GUTORDREN-960290 format. One line per 2 residues: number of its first residue (from 0); for each residue x negated, y negated, z of C-alpha. Coordinates in pm, 1 decimal. Each point is the difference from the previous one (the first is absolute). Layout:
<kedrens>
NUM = X/Y/Z ~ ...
</kedrens>
This chain:
<kedrens>
0 = -4150.9/-9108.9/2749.7 ~ 143.6/247.9/-178.9
2 = 54.9/330.0/112.5 ~ -60.7/310.6/-139.0
4 = 190.0/314.6/66.8 ~ -134.2/319.5/-51.1
6 = 217.0/278.8/-190.6 ~ -99.7/324.5/-72.3
8 = 3.8/49.8/-349.4 ~ 213.9/270.6/-118.0
10 = -144.5/44.9/-384.7 ~ 241.4/-100.1/-304.0
12 = 334.6/-147.5/64.2 ~ 275.4/207.2/-96.2
14 = 247.7/-55.4/-253.3 ~ 347.7/35.0/90.8
16 = 156.5/259.7/-196.6 ~ 422.1/-122.7/-69.1
18 = 254.0/206.3/14.2 ~ -190.5/334.0/133.4
20 = 180.1/141.5/347.2 ~ -399.9/97.6/208.4
22 = 17.7/409.4/36.8 ~ 135.2/66.1/357.8
24 = -63.5/410.2/-10.6 ~ 300.1/105.4/-243.2
26 = -8.1/173.1/-288.3 ~ -9.5/-76.0/-356.5
28 = 275.9/93.2/-291.0 ~ -303.3/207.3/-145.7
30 = -33.2/172.2/310.2 ~ 356.7/108.1/65.8
32 = 33.3/81.5/-348.3 ~ -317.1/276.9/3.0
34 = 89.9/98.6/377.8 ~ 342.7/59.4/-149.8
36 = -103.5/250.9/-319.5 ~ -205.0/151.3/250.5
38 = 265.9/69.0/268.1 ~ 265.2/93.2/-324.4
40 = -179.8/264.2/-187.4 ~ -147.2/203.6/386.6
42 = 381.9/-41.1/48.5 ~ 22.5/133.0/-386.0
44 = -250.0/285.8/68.4 ~ 158.5/102.2/300.3
46 = 322.5/35.8/-150.4 ~ -108.1/221.1/-308.8
48 = -215.1/253.5/247.8 ~ 334.6/63.0/143.7
50 = 201.8/18.7/-272.3 ~ -269.1/243.7/-183.5
52 = 5.2/178.0/332.8 ~ 367.0/41.6/8.3
54 = 66.9/151.0/-340.2 ~ -308.2/304.1/70.8
56 = 160.8/102.3/328.6 ~ 325.6/26.8/-236.9
58 = -204.2/157.6/-246.6 ~ -142.0/286.3/245.5
60 = 327.5/24.2/156.8 ~ 197.8/115.9/-399.9
62 = -323.2/172.5/-11.8 ~ 56.3/180.8/301.5
64 = 381.0/113.3/-78.0 ~ -121.7/91.5/-382.4
66 = -217.1/269.9/160.2 ~ 230.4/174.9/164.1
68 = 209.8/-4.5/-262.7 ~ -231.0/121.9/-264.8
70 = -114.4/208.4/324.5 ~ 366.3/152.0/58.1
72 = 68.2/133.5/-400.6 ~ -271.1/177.6/-5.7
74 = 65.1/192.3/332.7 ~ 401.2/2.5/-117.9
76 = -136.4/174.0/-274.5 ~ -171.6/255.3/249.5
78 = 216.7/58.0/173.7 ~ 246.5/62.8/-315.6
80 = -224.7/289.2/-24.4 ~ -52.0/123.1/317.2
82 = 347.7/12.8/10.7 ~ 54.4/158.3/-391.5
84 = -237.1/329.2/109.9 ~ 166.4/27.1/337.7
86 = 343.3/31.0/-136.8 ~ -128.8/140.4/-294.0
88 = -18.5/432.4/47.0 ~ -392.2/-35.3/-87.6
90 = -241.0/-273.4/-28.1 ~ -23.4/25.8/-428.5
92 = 371.2/-94.8/-29.6 ~ -20.7/-225.6/252.7
94 = -297.7/-168.5/-167.9 ~ 277.3/41.1/-352.3
96 = 240.0/-182.4/153.0 ~ -195.6/-301.4/130.9
98 = -134.1/-29.1/-377.0 ~ 333.1/61.7/-132.6
100 = 161.4/-267.3/254.7 ~ -271.7/-297.4/-61.9
102 = 32.9/44.2/-380.6 ~ 115.3/-286.4/-59.6
104 = -392.1/-163.9/209.0 ~ -247.5/192.5/-213.3
106 = -214.2/-224.2/-190.0 ~ 65.2/-180.3/-287.7
108 = 292.3/-47.8/222.0 ~ 36.8/-180.0/286.1
110 = 329.7/-23.4/320.4 ~ 121.3/-86.9/301.0
112 = 194.4/200.6/284.6 ~ 318.4/-141.0/174.7
114 = 68.4/242.0/296.8 ~ 268.7/-281.2/151.1
116 = 262.9/213.3/-112.7 ~ -108.5/340.5/182.8
118 = 217.6/-15.0/283.9 ~ -186.2/95.4/361.9
120 = -165.3/312.4/30.6 ~ 2.0/95.5/-381.4
122 = -227.3/176.6/-180.5 ~ -283.6/-224.6/-130.7
124 = 66.5/276.8/-376.7 ~ 286.9/-189.7/-50.9
126 = -190.7/-334.2/-97.7 ~ 98.8/-171.7/-293.0
128 = -340.7/-55.8/-176.7 ~ 128.1/-264.6/-287.6
130 = -251.8/-158.4/-276.9 ~ -138.1/-324.3/-84.3
132 = -274.3/54.5/-237.1 ~ -174.2/-417.6/10.7
134 = -20.9/-126.6/377.4 ~ 331.5/-322.9/-142.5
136 = 177.3/295.1/-6.1 ~ -39.7/129.8/343.3
138 = 311.8/-89.5/257.5 ~ -152.2/-229.6/315.3
140 = 20.1/71.9/339.0 ~ 245.2/-143.9/265.7
142 = -86.5/-40.0/332.5 ~ 287.3/90.3/235.9
144 = -56.6/-200.0/315.9 ~ 195.9/202.0/206.6
146 = -187.5/285.3/-66.4 ~ -355.1/-115.2/-77.7
148 = 28.8/251.6/-250.7 ~ -69.9/-75.4/-409.9
150 = 238.1/170.1/-205.3 ~ 185.3/-110.8/-372.8
152 = 338.2/-37.4/198.8 ~ 67.3/-346.3/-70.1
154 = 324.1/-53.5/157.6 ~ -170.2/4.2/364.5
156 = -282.1/-157.9/-83.3 ~ -215.5/-254.0/-249.1
158 = -310.4/-10.2/-232.5 ~ -326.0/30.7/156.5
160 = -163.8/-47.4/-272.4 ~ -223.7/307.5/-26.0
162 = 61.1/269.2/-302.6 ~ -100.9/355.3/59.1
164 = -54.4/207.7/-321.9 ~ -167.6/346.9/40.5
166 = -180.1/223.3/-269.3 ~ -94.8/316.7/-8.7
168 = -310.1/187.5/-193.8 ~ -104.5/394.1/-72.6
170 = -283.0/52.8/56.4 ~ 56.6/400.5/4.4
172 = 329.8/230.7/28.9 ~ -119.4/22.9/424.1
174 = -32.7/-404.3/-0.2 ~ 80.5/-319.0/-36.8
176 = -47.9/-346.0/59.9 ~ 221.4/-244.4/177.8
178 = -42.6/-334.6/-50.0 ~ 148.6/-266.4/174.4
180 = 27.3/-384.7/-70.6 ~ 215.8/-275.2/160.9
182 = -3.4/-324.1/-200.9 ~ 102.0/-392.8/73.6
184 = -78.7/-335.9/-47.3 ~ -106.5/-261.1/213.0
186 = -119.6/-380.5/-42.5 ~ -321.2/86.9/-170.7
188 = 140.7/286.2/-210.1 ~ 107.7/380.5/-80.6
190 = -152.3/194.2/295.4 ~ -4.5/400.6/0.4
192 = -76.6/251.7/266.5 ~ -113.1/374.5/-131.7
194 = -15.0/271.7/178.9 ~ -73.1/368.1/-167.9
196 = -5.5/380.9/151.8 ~ -10.4/328.7/-121.9
198 = 238.2/230.8/54.9 ~ -68.0/463.8/-20.4
200 = 199.7/252.9/24.0 ~ 12.7/216.8/199.6
202 = -150.7/324.2/-79.2 ~ 162.5/332.4/233.6
</kedrens>
């Protein structure tokens, strides 16, 4: 008597594959490389953004300092005019003396002033304005960490990278235009800040 055993039909018989390890939830080499590439690109993007942020912050800092130095140049000229006029017999004499003292600054010339040699409390009218026709001929300002001031004292300070150049244009006999330009070099090239102001003769 033959006994038939009922077997469940599972379809086609699978052909065994030799040398292949069944997958158990791991990552293939391609998937790993893609994941590493995406992570690397994310990190590089973050580093670039941070570097750009640092560069922009440094540029903003330098521009603010340059703006103050340019404004100081124009204010120094205004202060000199006021001092000349106040100390003179009359406004006309003081105005003419003022223009004579800054003769080296009158366009097409240019100048810089060094007040670091003035004694404390000494009159500003003792300032000497030296010629520097081209920006390259103007000396670089020094920064003193002890006093927090910018001047041309290379003994008590270190180079700041800023160059200030002043040009005076004669508008008419009773008006001049003072242009104070501060330039410096940054990684992206040369930068500059320009500050100008018109000064007038005091009329009594």
